[in-house]
DRENLO-765397 format. One line per field, with one value per residue (C-alpha): residue number from 1; x, z, y. Coordinates in steps of 0.25 Angstrom, whole numbers, plus 2048, in hexadecimal, padded with zeros to 3 digits. Example, Ala and Ser with C-alpha at 12.3 -4.5 7.8 and 13.67 -1.06 7.14 Angstrom:
DRENLO-765397
n <- 1/2;
c1 <- 831/837;
c3 <- 81F/81D;
c2 <- 7EE/7FC;
//
This chain:
DRENLO-765397
n <- 1/2/3/4/5/6/7/8/9/10/11/12/13/14/15/16/17/18/19/20/21/22/23/24/25/26/27/28/29/30/31/32/33/34/35/36/37/38/39/40/41/42/43/44/45/46/47/48/49/50/51/52/53/54/55/56/57/58/59/60/61/62/63/64/65/66/67/68/69/70/71/72/73/74/75/76/77/78/79/80/81/82/83/84/85/86/87/88/89/90/91/92/93/94/95/96/97/98/99/100/101/102/103/104/105/106/107/108/109/110/111/112/113/114/115/116/117/118/119/120/121/122/123/124/125/126/127/128/129/130/131/132/133/134/135/136/137/138/139/140/141/142/143/144/145/146/147/148/149/150/151/152/153/154/155/156/157/158/159/160/161/162/163/164/165/166/167/168/169/170/171/172/173/174/175/176/177/178/179/180/181/182/183/184/185/186/187/188/189/190/191/192/193/194/195/196/197/198/199/200/201/202/203/204/205/206/207/208/209/210/211/212/213/214/215/216/217/218/219/220/221/222/223/224/225/226/227/228/229/230/231/232/233/234/235/236/237/238/239;
c1 <- 355/362/36B/37A/383/38E/39A/3A3/39D/3A1/3AD/3A4/39A/3A4/3A8/39A/396/3A3/39F/390/390/397/399/39E/3AD/3A9/3A3/3AB/3B0/3A5/39A/39F/39F/392/38C/393/38D/37F/37F/376/378/36C/369/35C/355/34E/342/344/33E/348/33F/330/326/325/334/33B/34A/34F/35D/368/368/375/373/37F/379/36C/361/358/34B/342/333/325/317/30C/2FE/2FA/305/30F/31D/327/336/33C/34A/355/363/36D/37B/386/383/375/37A/36C/36B/374/371/375/36F/361/35D/350/34A/33C/33D/33B/32D/324/330/333/341/344/350/351/35A/362/367/371/36F/377/36D/371/365/35F/364/373/371/36A/375/380/378/377/386/38D/38B/390/386/37B/37F/37E/371/36B/371/36B/35D/35D/361/357/34C/350/34F/341/33C/341/33B/32D/32E/331/325/31C/322/32A/324/31F/32A/335/32C/32C/33B/33E/334/33B/349/344/33F/34C/355/34D/351/35C/35F/351/34D/33E/334/327/31C/310/30F/303/30B/316/30C/306/314/319/30B/308/2FF/301/301/30D/315/313/316/323/327/325/32F/339/338/33B/347/34C/34B/341/338/329/323/316/316/325/330/33E/349/352/35C/35F/36B/361/357/363/366/358/357/364/360/353/35A/364/359;
c3 <- A58/A5F/A5A/A5C/A60/A55/A5E/A5E/A52/A48/A42/A40/A3A/A30/A2C/A2A/A21/A19/A17/A14/A0C/9FF/9FD/A0B/A07/9FD/A07/A0C/A1A/A1F/A18/A1F/A2D/A2B/A27/A33/A3C/A37/A37/A42/A47/A4B/A51/A4F/A55/A4B/A44/A49/A40/A39/A30/A2D/A2A/A39/A3C/A30/A30/A22/A1F/A1B/A23/A23/A29/A32/A37/A35/A2B/A28/A21/A18/A17/A14/A19/A0F/A12/A15/A20/A18/A1A/A0E/A10/A06/A0A/A13/A16/A1E/A23/A1D/A27/A21/A14/A0E/A0D/A02/A07/A14/A13/A10/A0E/A14/A0E/A09/9FE/A08/A0C/A0F/A14/A23/A27/A33/A38/A38/A43/A4B/A42/A42/A38/A35/A31/A29/A2B/A1E/A1F/A20/A15/A0C/A0E/A0B/9FE/9F9/9FC/9F8/9EA/9EE/9FA/9F0/9E7/9F2/9F7/9E9/9E7/9F5/9F1/9E4/9EB/9F6/9EC/9E4/9F1/9F4/9E6/9E6/9F4/9EF/9E2/9EA/9F3/9E7/9DC/9E2/9E2/9F0/9F2/9F1/9FA/A04/A04/A05/A11/A18/A15/A1B/A27/A29/A28/A33/A3C/A36/A44/A45/A3A/A3D/A36/A3E/A33/A2E/A1F/A1E/A24/A1B/A0F/A13/A14/A07/A00/9FC/A00/A0C/A03/9FB/A07/A0D/9FF/9FE/A0C/A0A/9FE/A07/A12/A08/A04/A12/A14/A1F/A28/A29/A37/A3D/A3A/A38/A2E/A33/A29/A29/A1E/A1E/A14/A0A/A0D/A0A/9FD/9F8/9FB/9F4/9E8/9E7/9E7/9DC/9D2;
c2 <- 2FE/302/30D/30A/315/316/31A/30E/308/313/30C/2FF/308/30E/300/2FC/308/306/2F7/2FA/307/305/314/317/318/323/32C/338/337/341/339/32C/333/339/32B/325/330/32E/31F/319/30B/304/2F6/2EF/2E3/2D9/2DE/2ED/2F7/300/308/309/313/317/317/31E/31C/320/31E/313/307/2FE/2F0/2ED/2E0/2D9/2DC/2E8/2E4/2ED/2E8/2EC/2E7/2E6/2EB/2DC/2DC/2D4/2D7/2D8/2D8/2E1/2E4/2DF/2E5/2DD/2DD/2D5/2CA/2C9/2C2/2C1/2D0/2D7/2E5/2EB/2F9/2FF/30E/310/31C/321/317/30C/311/305/2FD/2FA/2F6/2ED/2E5/2D6/2D0/2D9/2E4/2EF/2FB/307/312/31E/328/32D/33C/337/32C/336/341/336/332/340/343/336/330/322/322/327/31B/311/317/315/307/303/309/301/2F4/2F6/2F9/2ED/2E4/2E9/2E7/2D9/2D6/2DC/2D3/2C7/2C9/2CA/2C2/2B7/2A8/2A4/29A/2A5/2AF/2A4/2A1/2B0/2B1/2A5/2AC/2B9/2B2/2AA/2B7/2BD/2B2/2AA/2A3/29F/294/294/29D/29E/2A0/298/295/29E/2AA/2A8/2A7/2B5/2BB/2B7/2B8/2AA/29F/296/289/28F/292/284/27E/286/283/274/275/27D/273/267/26F/26F/27E/27E/276/27A/27A/27E/28D/28E/28B/286/28A/27E/282/291/28F/289/295/29F/297/297/2A6/2A9/2A1/2A9/2B6/2B1/2AE;
//
């Protein structure tokens, strides 16, 4: 993680806050300046930890570029992706902010790809919420939206049919490295991750291969049609 000195980027920061925070124009000039003064610009490498039980960094995170992922690890060591915030360039993500607070206990946050974040520390963010009704309404809306995404993610991991879990797993792996079409995992490994049998995974992958979505190799999958993958995921979320 590298902290970027604001200096010459202050004008760009003002434009970013204006475009990202819907309540920004309703703040007083003093509140705007305090917000800008307290913002911290940070640049992260792929898979760097932003917040966990050891490195507590509470506050509001705005994604300027890249993806910020919230996830949890079960007692069995399985990882569950619960939340993702992305910049406008990351079209598969509808949210560009996350409020990491005590309510996120049990969740760790890390970056996917190279990521640039604008961090508003908890003390500054809380003070703004307490003194600005528009900011308070935004915080409440963001909290509800975040919890809704987390609940949907948990429901998906428990109640979704195996085929849809597999499709979501492939999509998540693809978004981690969109320029690399190969996923290096065995059928058994995938089955363990999504909580089903190896036979079910193999049968579902054969079906996707017949559709022309991917090619099955030894211990790997090659995505042949990312457009089809995106279409299937979009269809799934529209149901």
